[in-house]
C-alpha positions in Angstrom: 301.1 45.6 -73.9 303.7 42.8 -74.0 305.8 42.2 -77.1 304.7 39.0 -78.9 306.8 39.3 -82.0 309.1 36.6 -83.3 311.2 35.7 -86.3 309.8 33.2 -88.8 310.5 31.9 -92.3 307.9 31.9 -95.1 307.3 28.4 -96.3 304.2 28.9 -98.5 302.4 31.7 -100.2 298.6 31.5 -100.2 295.9 33.7 -101.9 294.9 37.1 -100.5 298.3 37.9 -99.0 298.1 35.0 -96.6 301.3 33.1 -95.8 302.3 29.9 -94.0 305.4 30.5 -91.9 307.6 28.4 -89.7 308.6 30.0 -86.4 312.4 29.7 -85.8 312.4 29.4 -82.0 309.7 26.7 -81.7 309.5 25.2 -85.2 305.7 25.4 -85.3 303.9 26.4 -88.5 301.4 29.3 -88.4 299.0 31.0 -90.8 299.8 34.7 -91.1 298.6 37.7 -93.1 300.4 40.8 -94.4 300.0 44.0 -92.3 298.4 47.0 -93.7 301.6 49.1 -93.8 303.3 46.4 -95.8 300.4 46.3 -98.3 300.4 50.1 -98.5 304.1 50.3 -99.4 303.9 47.2 -101.6 306.6 45.3 -99.8 307.0 41.9 -101.5 307.3 38.8 -99.4 308.6 35.7 -101.1 309.0 32.1 -100.1 312.2 31.7 -98.0 312.2 35.3 -96.6 312.7 35.8 -92.9 309.9 38.0 -91.4 308.9 39.4 -88.1 305.5 38.1 -87.0 303.3 39.6 -84.3 301.3 36.7 -82.7 297.7 37.2 -81.7 297.5 36.6 -78.0 294.2 34.6 -78.4 295.7 32.1 -80.9 294.5 32.2 -84.5 296.5 34.1 -87.1 299.7 36.1 -86.9 300.5 39.3 -88.7 303.7 39.9 -90.8 305.0 43.3 -89.8 308.5 43.4 -91.2 310.8 41.7 -93.6 314.3 40.9 -92.1 
């Protein structure tokens, strides 16, 4: 399994733990959701936070796995 995680910045908070993030390396915007472990441990993600996003290899949504 190849590593598809990248650093992004949260630019918008949406309902149901969805977030819009801007990927730092490419500058593109992506819709992401909060991973189960982050929900379980109630880790808050706010606008402006830097996060690590795992990108779905088939396109679509990314998953926020860590707050940097």
